[in-house]
Every structure is written in structure tokens, then in C-alpha cells.
N, C-alpha and C positions, 0 to 999 in steps of 0.2 A: 590191881585192875586185872580182870579176866574177861575175855571176849566169849560170848555164847553163840551169837547168830548174826550173820550179815546178809542183807537182801539188797540187791541192786537191780535197777531197771533202766534201760536206755542210757546207760552210763559208760562212757569210754567206748570200747569195742563190743560191749555186751548190749545187743539189740533187745533181747527179751529179759524177763525177770529171772534172775539167778539167785540161788540161796546157798550160803556156806554155813554149815553147822560146825562151829569151832569146838563144841563139846564133844562131838563124835570124832572130828578131825584130830583134836589134841588129846584124845583119851590116853595115848601112850606117852604124852609129854613132849613128843618130837614129831613134827610132820613136815612134809615137803610140798611146795608149790612149784610144779614144773610144767613145761610145755614149749612149743616153738617160740622162736624170737618174734616179738610183736603180737603174741596171742593174748596178752593182757594179764600176765602174772603180777607185775608191779601195780596195775590198775586196781587189783583187789586191796593192796595196801593203801593206795590213794583213796579208795572208797572209805576205809577205816578212818583215815586222817580227815577226809571231808565231812564224815558224819560227826566227828568230835569237834572240829575247829572250823568247818566251813571253807577250808582251803586244802591244797595238796602240796607236797614238798617240792622243792627245787624249781627248775625252769617251767615245769608243767603248771605250777600254780600261777605263774605270770601270764600264761596264755588265756586262762579262764575259759577254756572251751571243753566242757565236760559232757555235752549232749552227744549221743550216738547218732551218726548220720544215717545208719542203716535201720534205725528203729521206725516203727509205724507212727504216723502223725498223731494218732490218738494215745500213744503210750507216753506217759509223763516220765521225765527223768527224775529218779528218786533213789536215795540211799537210806536204808534202815539198819540200825545197829543195836543189838541187845548186849549189855555188859554189866558187870558187877564192880562197883567202886566203893571202897570203904564200907562194905557190907550192905550197900544199897543196889538193888537191881533196877536198871533204867532202860528205856528204849528211846533212842534218838532217831528222828526222821528228818531228813534235809532234802531239799530240792534246789538246784542252782538256777541262776537266771540264764535263759537261752531264748532264741527265736524259734518259733514253731509256726507251721501254716495255720492260717485262719480257718476256723470251723465253718464260717459262712463267707463265701466269696473268695477271691484270690488274694495273694499277698501273704505277708507274715506279720505276726504280732509278738510282743515280748512277754514271755512267761516269767513272772516275778519270782525271786528267790523266796524260800519259805523254810521254816524249821519248827520243830516241836520236841519237847522232852516229856516223857511220861514215866511216872514212878510205878514200877511193877511190884515194889515192896513198900514198906512204910517209908515215907519221905523223911529227910533229916529235919531237925528242929528249925522252925522258921521258914519252911518251904510249904507252899500250898499243895494239897493232895491232888488237885486236878492237873498239875504239871505246869509247864511253861510253853508259850507259843510265840513269843517275840524272839527274833534272831539274836539281838544283842544280849537278852537275858539268858538264852540257851548257852551262848558262848561263855558268859561270866560264870554260870552254874558249873559247866564242864571244867573250866580252868580252876575253879575253887575246889572241886572234888578231886581232880587229878593233882593239883598243886604244882602245875608246870604250864608254861606257855606252849604255843604250837611249835616254835623253834626247838625248845627243849624236848618236846615229845618226839619230834622227827629224829632227833639225835639219840634219844634214850630208848625208845620202843621200836622205831623203824630204822635200823642201823644201815645207813647207806655207805657201802664199802668204798665206793669211788671217792666220796668226799673225804673219808678218813685217810685214804692213801694220799690225797692232796694235802690234807692237814699234816700228815707225817712228814712230807717233804717241803712243806710251805716255809716261806720266810717269816720273820717275826711279825710283820704287819698283817699278813693274811691270817696267821694263827691267832693273832690278837683279836681280829674281827669275829672269828667263830667263837672264841671263848667269851667275848663280851655278850654275844647273843645268848649263850647258854647260861652264864652265871649272873647276868644282870648287874654288871658293874657300872651302870650308868651313874649311880650316885657318886662313885669315886671320880668319874670323869667330870661330874658337876663340881666336885671339890677342886679338881685341877683348874677347871674353867673359872671357878669363883676366885681362886688365887690370882689367875691371870687377869681377870677383869678388875680385881681389887688393885693389882699392881699397875694396870693401865690407868685406873682412876687416880690412884695416889701419885703416879708419875706425871699425869697431867696437872694435878694440883701442885706438885713440887715444881714443875716447869713454870707454872703460873707464878709461884712465889719467887723463883729465880728471875723471871722476866720482870716482876714488880721491883725486885731489888736493883736489877740492871737499869730499869727505867728511872728509879730515884737517883742512882749514880749519875746517869746521863743528864738529868735535870739539874743536879747539884753542880756538875761541871759546866753546864750551859750558863747557869745563873752566875757562877763564880768566874766565868770566862777563863777557864783553865782546862788542861787536859787531865782526864781521870787516870789514876795509876792502874796497873794490871790487876792488882788485888786490892781494891779500895776497902778501907775499914773505918771504924769510928774515929781513929786518930786523924785520918785525912779530913773527915768532915769537921772535926773540932778546929783544925788548923785554918781551913778556909773561912770558918765563922769568925775567928780572931782577926784575920785580915780585913774582913768586912766591917767589923766594929771600929778598927783604927781608921779606916777610910771615912766612916761616918763622922767621927770626931773632928777630923781635919776639915771636912766639908762644912760643918756647922760653924767653925771659927771664921772661915772665909765668908760665910753668909752674913755674920754680924758686922764685919768690916764693910762689906759692900752696901748693906742697908744704911749705915751711918753716912757714907759718902753720898748716897742717893738723896737722903733727906736734906743735906746741906745744899746740894745743887738745885733741888726743887725750890727751896726757899729763895735763893738768889734769882732764879728765873721768875718767880712770882712777883718779886719787887720790880724787876725790869718791865714785865708785862703791864703792871698797874700804871707805871709812869707813861709808857707808850700809849695806853688806852686813854689817859687824860688829855694828852696832846691831840690825839685823833678826834676826840669828842669836841674839843674847842674848835679845831679846824672845820669840822663838819657843820657846826652851828653858824660860823661866820659865812661859809659858802652858801648855806640855805637862806640867810637873811639877804645876801646880795641877789640871789635869784628872785626872791619875792619882790624886792624893790624894782627890779627890771620888769616885772609883770603887772605893775600898778595900772597902766592904761587899759590893758586887756581885761582886767578884773572890773573896771568901771563899765566897759562896753557890755560885759556879761550881766551886770546888775541892771542896766537900762533895758536890755533885751528881755530880761526876766520880768520886769515890771509891766512893759507893754503887752507881753503875752498873757499875763494874768488878767489885764483889763479887757482884752479881746476875747477871752475864752467864752463868756455867756453869749456874745453876738455870734460866734462860730457855731455854738450848739443850736441857736434858733435858725440860722441859715441852713444848717443840715436838715432840720425838721421841715423847712419850706421846700427843699429839694425833694424830700420824700413825698410830701403831699402833692406836688406837681406831677411826679411820676405816677402816683395813684390815680389822679384824674385822667391821665392818658390811657391807663389800663381800663378804666371804667368806660370811657368812650368807645374803645375798640370792642369791648365785650357787648355793649349795646348794639353796635352795628352788626356783629356776628349773630346775635339773637334775633334781630329783625329779619335778616336774610333767611334764617332757619324757619321762622314762622311763614314767610312768603313761600318757601319751598314746599311746606306741608299744606298750603292752601288756606292759611289762617286769614280771616277777614278782619279789617281795621287794625293793622300792626302799629299805627301811630297813636293808638288810644292811650288814655291815662293809665297810671299804675293800678288804680282801684278797679278799672274796667277789665284790665288784663288778668288780674287775680280772680275776679268773679268768673270770667270765661274759663280759666284753667280749672276751677273747682267743678263747673258743670261738666267739662270733658272727663274728669276723673270719675265722676259719679256714673256716667254712661259706661265707661270701661269696666267699672266694678260690677255693673249689672250683667255684663257678658262673661264674667270669669267662670261661672258654673257651666255655661254652654261650651266654653273652650275645653274644659276638662272632659265633658262628654264627647267632644270631637276627637280628643286623644284616645278615649276608650273605643270610639268607633273604628279607628284605624287598627288598633290592636285586635279587636274582635274580628275584623275582616281577615287579618293575617291568621288568626286562630282557625277561622272557618276554612281557609285554604289548607292549613296543616291537618285539620280533621279529615278533609277529603283525601289528602296524600296518605295519611295513616291508614285509612280504611282501604284504599286501593293497594297499598303495600302489603297489608295483612292478607287480603284476598289472594294476591300474587304469591306470597310466601306459602300459604296453605296449599295452593295448587302445586307448587314445586315440591313441597314435602310429600304430598300424596304420590307424586310421580316417583320420588326416590324410594318410598316404602314398597312400591310394587316389585322391585328386583331383590329385596332382601331374602325371601324364602329360598330362592335358588342359590344365592351366595352362601347361606348358612349350610345348605346340604353339601356344597363343594368343600367348604372348610372342615366339616365333620369327617368327610371321607378321607381327606388328606391327613388329618390328625390321627385317624385310626391306623393308616399305613405307617406313620412315624412312630406310633406307640408299639406296633408289632416289631418294627426295626430295632427300637431300643431294647425290647425284651430279648431279642436274639443276638444283640451285639456282644454281650459278655461271653456267650458260648463260642461265637465265631472267633473272638479275640483270643480266648484260651486255646482254641484249636490252632490258631496261627502261631502263638507262642510255642506250643508243642511242636508244630511243624518246623519252626525256626531252630529250636533246640535240636531236633532230630537231624536237620540239615547240617548244623554245626558238628554233631557227632559223626555224620557221614564224612564230612571234610577231615575230621581228626582220625578216622579209621586207618588210613594208610600209615600215618605217622605212628599210631599206637602199635600197629603190627610190626613196624620197623623197630620200635622200642622193645617189644617183646622178644623179637628175634635177637636183638643186641643183648638183652638181658640173659637169654638162654645161652648165647655164646660166652658171655662173661661168666655165667655160672659154671659152664663146662671147664673153662680155663681155671677158675678158682678151685673147683673140685680136684682137677688134675694137679694143680700146684700144692694143694693141701695134702693129697695122698702121697705125692712125691716127697714133701717135707716130712710127713709122718714116717714114711719108709726110711728116709735118711736118719731120722731120730732113733728109730728102733734099731737100725743097723749100728749106729754109733754106740747106743747103750749096750748092745750085745758085744761089740768089740771091746768096750771098756770093761764089762764084766769078765771077759776072757783075759784081759790084761790087768785085772785088779791086783793079782799077786805081785806083779812087777811094780805096780803103783804103791802097794804097801811096803815092798822091799826097799823102794827108794827112800822111805822115811826111816829105815833102820839105822841104828848107831851102835858102835861097839860098846858092849856092857849094858845097853838099854834093853829092856824086855820086849819081846815081839808082841804086837797087839793081838796076834792070832793064837799062838801057842804059848806065849809067856816065857820062852827060853831067852837067856841072855847071850847065847851063842848063835851065830848065823853062818853056818858052814857053806851053804849053797843058796844065796838069795836069788830069787827069780829076776830075770832080765826082761826089759821091755822089747817087744818085737817091733818090726818096721811099721806095722799098721796099728799100733796101739793108740788109744784115744784118751785125752785128758779131760778133766772136769770143765775147763773153759770151752772146749769144743762141744761137749755135750750141752752145756748151758746155751751156747749160741744156737745149736740146732733146735733145742727146745723153744727158744724165743722165736726162731723162724717158723717153727710149726705152729706156735700160738698165733702169730701174725697171719699166717696162711689160713688158719681156722677162722679168724675174725673176718678176713676178706671173703671167705666162703660164706659165712653167715650173712654178711652184707649183700653178697651177690644173690643168695637165695631169697632174701627179703625183697631186694629190688625186682627180681623176676616175679615174685608173688604179687607185688603191687602192680606191676605192668600187666600181668595176665588178668588180675582182678579188674583193673580199669578197662581193659579190652573186652572182657566178658560182659561187663555192665553196659558198655556202649553197644555191643552186638545185640544184647537183650533188648535195649531200648529201640533199636532200629527194626527188629522183628523181620528181617529179611528184605526190607525195602531198599531199592537202589536210590542213588543220589538224584537221578533224573526224575524218578517218581516223586521224591520228596520236594524237589525244586518246583515241579509242575503243580503239585498240591499246594505249596506255599504261595505261588503266584495266584492261583485261583482263589485261595482264601484271602489274600491281600486285596484282590479286586472286589470280592464280596464284602470284605470288611470296610473298604472305602465307600462302597455304595450304601451300606447300612449306616455308616458314620454320617454321611451327608444327609441321609433321610432322618436319622435319629436326632441330629442337631437342630432340625426344623421343628421338633415337637414343641419346645418352649415358645417358639415364634408363633406356631399355629394356635397354641392355647391362648396366647395373648391376642391373636387376631380374632378368635371366636369370642372372647370376652369383650373385645372392643366392638365387634359387629353387633353383638346383642345389646351392649350399652348404647351404641349409636342408634339402633332401631327404637329402643325405649325413649331415647332423647328426642328423636324425630317425631314420634307419636305425641309426646307431651308438647313439643313445639307447635305441631299442627292444631291441637286443641286450643293452645294459647292464641294462635293467630286468628282463629274463628272468633274467640271472645273479644279480642282487640278490635276486629272489624265491626262487630255489632255495637260495641260501646262507642266507637268513633262516629258511626252513622247517627246514633241517638243524640249525641252532643252537637253534631252538625246541624240537625233540624232545629233544636231549641235556640241555638245561637243565631241562626238566620232570621228568626222572628224578631229577636231583640234588635238586630241591626236595622231592619226596615222601619220599625217604630221610631228609633232615634234619628234616622235620616230626615224624616218629615220636620222635626223640631229644628234641626240645624239649618235646613234650607231657608226657613222663615227668618232666622236670626242673622245670617251672613250678609244680607242685603246685596250691594253691588260687588262685594269682595268675593274672593275665591272660597274663603271659609270664615268661620266665626273668629278664629284666632287672628287672622290677618286684620279683620275689622277692629278687634279689640286692641291690637298692637298699634294701629294707626291712631286711635283715640288717645291711647296713653302717650304716644310721642307728641301729639298736638298739644295736649295739656301741659306736658313737661316743657315744650318750647315757649308757650305763653307765660309760664311761671318764670322761666329763666329770663325772658325779655323784661318782665316786671322788675325782677331783682336787679338786672343791669341798669335799667333806667333810674331806679331809686338810688344805686351806688354812685352814678355819675352826678346827680344833683347834690348829694352830700359832699362829694369831693370838691365841687366848685365853691360851695360856701366856706369850707375849711381853708381853701387856698387864699381867698380874699382876706380872711382873718389873719393868717400867718404873715402876709406881706407887711401889714401895719406894725405887728409886734417886733419884727426884725429891725425896722427903721428906728423905732423908739429906743431899742436897746443900744444901737450904735451911737446915737446922740448922747445917751446917758453915760457911756463909757469914754466920751471925749473925742470920738472920731467924727469927722465931717460926713463921711459916707460909709455905707456898709462895706464897700470894697477896701477902704483904708483899714477898717477893723479886721477884715479877713486876712489882709497881708501881714498884720502884726501878730496874728495868732501863731502858736507853735504847738507841735504835738507834745504829749506827756513825756515821751522819752527824752526830748530835747530839754524840756524844763527840768527833769530829774538830773540830766547831765550837767546843766548850768548850776544847779543847787549843789551838786557834789563837788564841782571844781571850786566854787567859792568857799565851801566849808573846809575843804582840804587846805586851801591857801591860808585861811585864818588859823587852823590848827597848827600848820607847819611854822608859821610866824611865832605863835605862842610857845611852841616847843623849843624852837631855837633860842628864844630869849630866856626861857626857863633854864636851859642847859648852862648858858653863860652866867646865870645868877647863882648856880650851885656853889656852896662854900669851898669844896675841895678843888674847884676849877678856878677859883679866884687867884690871880697872879700867874696863871699858866699862859705862856705865850704860844701862839699858833706857829711860830717860827722855830720852836725848840725841836731837837732831834734826839731820839733814844734808840740805842743799838741792842737788839734782843738776841741775835743769832749766836754769839759766843755762849751765852747762858743756856740757850736751847740745846746746843751741841753738848755742853757739859752734862746736862740732865740726861740726854739720850745715852751718853757713854756710861754714866753712873747707873742708869736703869738697866742697861744691857748686862753690866757686871753683876747687879743684884739678882736679876732673873736667872743668869747662868748659875750663880751660887745656890739659889733656891732649888733649881732643877737638880743640881749635883747633890744637895742634901736629900731631896726627895728620892732620887735614884739610889743613893747609898742606903737610905733608910729602908726602901722597899727591898733592895738586894739583901740587906741584913735580915729583914723579916722573912723573906722567902727562903734564905739559907737556913734560918732557925727552923722554919716549918718543914722544909725538905729533909733537913738533918734528922728531925724527930721521926718523920716517916721512914727514913732510911734505917734508923736504929730499930724501929718496930719491925720492919721487914726482915732485918738480920736476926732479930730475936725469934721470929716465927720460922725462918728458913732453917736454922741450925737443927732444932729437934725434928723438923720434917725430913731433912736429909738423912739423919740417923735412922729414923723410922723406915724411910724408903729403902735404905741400904739393907736393913734387916729383912723387910718384906721381899725385896728382890732376891736375896740369897735363898730365903725359904721357898719362894715360888719356883726358882730354878731347881731346887732339890726335889720339890713335889712333882715337877714336870720332867725330871730326868736329866737335868743339866747342872752346870755350875759345880758345886762341891760333891755332887752325886757321882761317885767313882764308877758305879755300875751302869750309869746312864739309864736308870729305871724310873719311870714315872710312878706315881701312887697307884694308878690303875694297873700298870704293868706289874707292880709289886704284888697287888692282890691277885691278879691273874696268874702270876708266877707261883704263888702259894697254892692256888687251885690246880695249876698244871702239875705241881709237884705231887699233890694228892693223887691226881689222875695217873701220873707215872708210877707211883707206888702200887695203885690198884691194878694197873695194866700189866706191870711187871710179873705179878703172880700168874696171870693167865699166859703171858708170852713165854715165861720160862717153862711152863707146863707144855705148851704147844711146840716149843723148839727144843724140848728134851734138855732143858737147863742151859742152852747155849746163849741165848740173848736176854738182855735186861734193858729196860729203859733208864736213861740217865738224864736228869733235868739239869740244865745249865742256866745260871743267872749272870753269866759274864756278858760284858758289853759286846756289841757286834763290831764288825770290821769298820775301820775309818770312823770310829766314834759313834756309830749308830746305836740306837737303843737296844738294851739287852733284857734278860730276865725270862724270855720265853723260848730258850733253846731246848731242843729235845733230840738227844743222840741215843745210840744203841751200844751197849757194852757186849762185845763178843768174847765169851769165856774161852773159846778155842785159841784165840790169839792174845787175849788179855788186854786188848786195846779198845778204846772208845771210838766208834765209827759214826760218821754222819748217816742219818737214815736214808739219804739218797743212794748210798752204796749197796743197799739190800737188793736181792734179786726179786723177780716177780712173785714167786711163792713166799719168800721171806717177807716181802712187803705186805702180802695178804695176811700172813700170820700177825705181823706187827700191827697192821691196820685193824684187824678183828679184835686183837687184845686191847688196843687203844680205845676202840669203840665200846667194848664191854666195860673197860675200866671207867671211861667217861660216863657211861650210863649209870654205873654204881655211884659215882661221886655226885652227879647231878641229882639223882634221886634222893641221896642223903642230904644234899644242900637245900633242895626245894622243900623238903619235909612232906613230899607227896605220899600217896597211897602206895602200898606194895604192888610192884609191877609183876603180875603173874603171867603176862603174855609178852613175848619178845619176838621180833622178826629180824632176820638177817638177809639182806638182799644181795645176791650174786657174789662172785669172786672166787668160788671154789674150783673153777677150771684150771687155776694155776698150780694146784697142789698135786703131788704124786700120791700114790696109794698109801705109803707109810705115813706121810705127813697128814693126809686126810684122816687116817685112823686117830692120830693124836688130836686133831681138831674136833673130831666127833666125840672123843672122850671128854674134851673140855665142854662141849655143848651138852653132853649128857649130865655133867655136873650142874649146868645151869638149870636143868629141870628138876633138880633135887628139891624136895619140899613142895611138890605140886606145881612148879613153874612149867609153862608151856612155851616151847621154842619152835618157831616156824622158819624154815629155810626157803628162800626163793632162788631157784637155780635150774638150769637146763642140763647140768652134768649128768651123764647117764649112770655113772657109778653110784650116785646118791640114791637113785631109784632102787638099787639092789640093797642098799643099807637101811633105808627108812621104810618101814612097812606101811605107815599111814601117809597117803599122798593125795594131793588134789590136782587132778589133771585139767589143764586149761587148753582147750582145742580151738583152733581158728578156722573159720569158714567164710564164704562170701556173704553170708547172711548175718554174721556176727559171731563172737566167741561164746563158748559155753564152758561150764566146769562140771567135773564128775569126780566123786570120791572113789579112790582105788584102795582096796584093802578094807573097805567098810561099805555101808549103804550108800547108794547114789544120792548126792545132795541136790543136783539139778541136771536136767537133760536139755 
């Protein structure tokens, strides 16, 4: 992979479009990105990462805030990168998602993320020539071409020294997390998890089998009514089954003996009961015959009463019919009297006339009433027509009144519409100017807030200036102290070397084995520890100075922006302006909010005018129609009135006359019916008197009263019949019992005792039932024990191989996960990562020995950690000066940088080889060179020169001044209030 050209616009601190020509910048194979702290050096590397993967490394990628706040609103945030991968030159353009001001109106809108990939040379096989425009497809294409993920790219191409310093000193867990991200060992973690999940599943299954076996044991002990042993087996189950079989045999023998005794007792009881029953039946028959003999007189009385009642029954029926006819005659006479009175009340002439005369008179009256029926109907219509005539008059008057009222309302509508239109025009103008006034008010409020913040910002700037002066003074003092110590150490270096001389050992300076006058240390001599401590204090003072300068710049920049926005206005002016704008805004708001209401009022007024005009026309039409109908109806009413007056006679109207005729005819008819019914009832009564007297004489009674006194109701007759029948049947039954063969010779005085036999049967039956229950219980227990024992045997046969299999799986799972018999406490994933780390240590050692002049080497350790923690990812340093292996945490600041750089380069080589990606022709190293002295820096630069062998381009990101003298091709990043810019030094300007 080789980078050619990078274009960024409104990205990070770069407000305008900036261009970096990597072909010109990397022509010498080594270039430098330098500039002030916070100028945007690392942002250029972020831009490369964003163009390729759509994200940036480290914590900056989590914020996802890439848009430049200083850019113009119309400038889109964009990154474009041209590069060559696997012989294919491509151009990638990406834009992040961010919020930008709306192009129309106020507020913000979200600019969606976008991406495109264009082939500048022939595309690979299977890729379209027009390129890719979908974000996900661009990401997949880039990852497929580079052969590595974003995490791997950030560690292989953009070497972050801070992270590798942490990696160098990290514990096993932290180092494991980084290596997992780089080497993609998730599949081995999946294998570990698969073993754990399988062990959990098999453990649950084994526990289920154990629980099943325990359940069968508990059920066996419960059924056998015994305690289970601590380790029950098949022998125990066989033993309790044998006990159950013996108990079943004994219970069956007892059942047979109890059954035989019960049968003998029941036979004896049956004989005693039969004898007692025969005595009882004889006694009952004798008692019944005695009772019937005592009732002989009463039965004779019942027969006499029954015979008299049967002879009097026809006479009673005729007497009842005579009573009914008499009652009917009384009703007929009363009805005749009522009908005569009704005829007299209606003015009927000759109410005492015969029935034929009354019926003829009633027919004549009905005929006269029928002739008047048509005129009654016309009289009803006459009343309805008069009511309609009045309604027509009311309708016509109401329509005329409503038409006049509507005309009066319509007279004021033109003036009302002119007023509403004028008010609507004012509201529309207020609404049009509302947004502008609101924007001015928001600007005024923001300016007033800036004015309130101004004193605090000035204090912050002053405090930052004071802090910067203190930090500069501290740094200069620390640097002076460091230089003084180094000078003093160089002056006493001879004494320091002499301190290490030994008799017979060669001098490291002259090589002589004799040391006649070794130099002695002076009182102000300085050692290596003091020099290192002073260098560390100088480095910390420099960091504090850089932080103070950055804080002062941010404070001054914020203060300048606020002053620029205020444009010299005082707080009082801003507050007065804000108050006036607020009052104007409230007035416009009140007026603008009435626009919709006025629109609705205008529409309603116009609709109301149209509706009133239509209503007035309708009222005129209704008035004309009502007047015409009124005149026609009045003529019909006058003509009908003449006919009705002639027909009503002396009555108020025709209906009342007809009603009188109908009532009079009905009264005459009712009188005729009543008189005819009275005559018929008299004839029938006389006839029924003779029939009753004849029936009494034929039945043998002297008078009718004698016959009625002998009569009885049907219920009494039925009761007498039932009593007589029951007595006859009882007598026959008692005699029949005494005549039975088995009862002959049985004396009613004989006594039979049944109680002893009954008690003997109950005792024998209780014994038999207990024996049967015992047999049933023993049989069921034996059957249950057989079934449970078989289940227990099956459970044991399944449990034994499952326990063996689980023991093997548990041991293997512990080994795979770094426990159990795994002496090194290394999981499978840690083992794979340890192998990768060992490769990294070998590759990094070559670089580290070169940069440390053969002193340091990386040593990989697979030993377990302290207190039994996981091992396999240990990384120490072998110091050839002392011959001991040291922890990486004991390295100094410069040594840590060398080790971190070597580790980063070694890891880059291993990851590139493992991923099978394309050749990485471009490499960036970000910061860390400030901890090196001049000599060590020379060695590091030699190693970096080796990296560019074969056409490789190495880019350094640093603000160390000495690197500017060593590297001819440089990209200068400058920081200003309007945004950062880049310029190529030592070549053509890339961007201004």
C-alpha cells in the first residue's frame, strides 16, 4: 500500500481545503510532520484512517465529532485519499455525519454520511468499473484489498507509541485484549466457550441422571418402608424385593383361612335368619286377621253409605242444573231492566214494545246513521283544513318577517369585510417580519451572554498567562539544572570509569592492565541516577510548559472570538437592544398569531353572506307559495260548510247527530235481546223443576232434600271404595300366608335368637377383609418394588458411563481454559496468542538490539502468573550489560521508547504476515522522540532508514526540533484562529 494524495476540507482543525502530496513528501523515503501542539498533526493520520475505514483511532473515534467548527457553513466536511493497493490505484472519498446550519431558515439539519470508491486504474476481477458508492461496500472492498481490519491497520500502519508503551508494561489481561484485536483469535475463544458450554450441558444432564437415581432410591426406600444406605446398589434393591415376596406369601395363607371361616359363619347366620323370618310372618298374619275382625261393623257402615250415595248421584246432578237455570233467569231480568232505563235516557219512544217491534226500530236507526257517515268524514276534513289554513297564514307571515330580517343583516356586511381584510393584511405583514426580528433577538441574547462572559474570559486569559510564565521559568530552570549536571558528570567521567577498574582487568579507555593513578571523584561529582532524575524533571517541566501554552492559546482564542462577536458594544447597549427587540417580537407575535383566526373569520363572513342571500330568496319563495295555497283552501272550506249545516239538524255537528242515532239503535237492540233471554229462562226453569222431582222418586227418596242429603262427593266415594278394597285384600293375604306349606306347624309363640350368629359373621368378615387388604398391599408393594428396582437398575446403567464421560470432558475443558492439569495456567486462546507474541518478540528483538546497540533483547515468558493467575503472555527484557532478565517496567523513558518502537515495528511485520495483506509501502510513527538523546536518536534514525529500503516510505509525527534538522522533507502544520494549514518544507508548497 502506497499513499499518493490526501485532500481534507472542514475536517478537524482544518477549516479550508488542504492537500498533502505524499508522492512529493515521501520522495526521499522519510518525511516529518511537525508543528505546534494541537495544530493538527495527528489529524492528518486520522484523515487517512477515516478515508479507508470510516473511523479514527483511539478515543477520538468514540466522540465521532470530525466537523470543523471554524469552517464556513457552505463547506462540506470531506476527506479524499488516493492510494495504490495490490497494483490498483483507487480514490476514496468519505464524508462523516454532522449537523450543519439549514440553507433556508434557521436551525440545523443532519448531513448524512457518504462514501465512494473510484478505480483510477483497471479494477480487479469481479469489481464494476464505475466503482462503489455504498458505505458498507466501500468498507468491505478496502478491507479485502488491504487484508486487515481497522484495528490491525491502526497498529500496523499508524504506530501509536503511547499504546505500545502501555502494551510493554501491561498485565497479562490488558496485553491479551490488544493481541486478540490484532490477530483475530475469536475462533479459539469460541472453542473455549464451546467446551465450557458443552461441560455445562453435560453437567446438567449428569446431575439430572444423578437426581433420577436418587429419586428412584428414595421411592424404593419409601415403598419398602426402610432407610436407604449411604451408597445404595443393586444388591440392596434385590434384598428388599425378596423381603416383599416373603411377606406376600404369608398374607395369602392368612387370606385363605379367613375366607373359609367367613363362609361357615355366614351359612349359620342364614339358617337362623330364615327361622326367625317364618315366625315373624306367622305372627303378622294372626295380628292382621284380628284387626280385620274388629273392623267388621265399620266396613258395613261404609258399604251402606256407598250404596245411598250412588242412588242420589243423578238427583244431585239435576238439582245443580236447576240452580244454574234459576241464576240465569235472575241475570236476564236485571239485564232487561238496565236496557229499558238506557232507552228512556236516550229518548226512545215505546220502551215496553214487543221484541219484533224493538228490532225493527233498531234497524231503522242504524240505516239513518249509515247515511250520515260520509258527512262525518267531511266534517273531520273541514276541521283539518281550517287548521291548515291558519298554518298557511302563519307560514306566509313568518317568511315575510324572515326575509326582512335577512335584508337588514346583509346591509352591514360590506363594512365588516373591509375591516377584516385590513386586519388580516396587518397580521400577514407581522408574520413576514417575525422570523427576522426573532433572529435578531437570538443574536442579541447571544451577544449579551458573551458580554457577561467577557470579564471571566479576561481573568482566565490572565491566569493562563501567569501559569505559562511560571511553567516557562520552571522548564528553563530544570533544563539549566540538567545541563549543569551533565557537564559535571562529563567532568567526573574519568573518576566514574576508574571506579569500575579492577586489578588485572583491562582499562576500557586505554586497555592497560595496570592502573597506577586512577582518577578520584570530586566532592561535586554526579552519578547516572542523579542525571536521569534531572532529565525526568526536565521532561515533566516541558510537558507542563506545553500544557500551559496550549491552555493560554485556547483562552486567548476564545476571548478574541467573543470580542470579535461583540464588535465594541457595551453590555448596557446590548441589554437595551435586547429589551426593545423583545417588546417588538411580542407585539409581532400577538399580531401574527391572529392571522389564522382572521383568515377563518373572513371565510366565515363570506360564507355567512352567501348563506343569508340564499335564505332570503328562499323566504320570498315560501311566502308566495303559502299565499297561493291559502286562497285555494279557503274556497273548499266555504263550500263544505254549507252541506254540513244542512245535515247536523239540532246538533252541534253531524258527528254528534250520527253518534246519537248509533247509540239509540244499539240500546233498542240490547233491550230486545234482554227481553228475549228473560222469556227463554222462565220456560227452562219450569221444565227443570218437574225433572228433579221425578228423579228423586225413582231413586227411592221421598223428597228431593232426602236425596241431596244422601249424596257424597267423588272424593268421598273413592275413599270408601279404597278402604273396602284394602280390607278385603289384607284379609285374603293374611289367610294366604297361614296356608303356605313352609309355615305349617310354625307357632307364633316360638323364639329364635339371631344376635350370636350375626356377631360371629361380622368378626369373620372383618378378619377376611383385613387379610384381603394385606394381600393387596403386599402384592402392590412387591409389584412397585419390582418396577422401581428395574428403573433404578436402568438409571445406574445410564449414570456410570455419563459420569466417566463427564470426568473426561471436565478435565479437557479445564486444560483448554487454563486450569486443572494445565501447569502453565494457559488457555487455548492464550496459547495461540503466546505463539504470536513469541513471533513478535523475535521480530522486535532484531530492531531493539540495533537501536540499543546490542544491549536489550525481548524475552517471551509462558510461565504462570503470581498466585496461580493465567500465564503465557509475559514479555521481559534481557539486559546484556548485566546478563539478567528485567521486567519491562524497569526501563527508563528513552529505553521504553526504543522498546515500544521496536515492539510496534515487530508487531507490524507479524500482523502483516499473518493477515496476508498487501505490501505496506507507507508507515507512520506518531510522537515519542522527545525522550531520546542525540546519540540514541541517531541509532533510531538508522533503523528507520532501514525501513525505507526497497521503496518504503516512513512518516514521523513529532514536534522535536532536532528532527527538523535531520529530515529534509517536512510537512509543516500551522495553527491559527481561522483553522490549521499545511505547507511542504524542502519542496513545493502543498497547500496554503
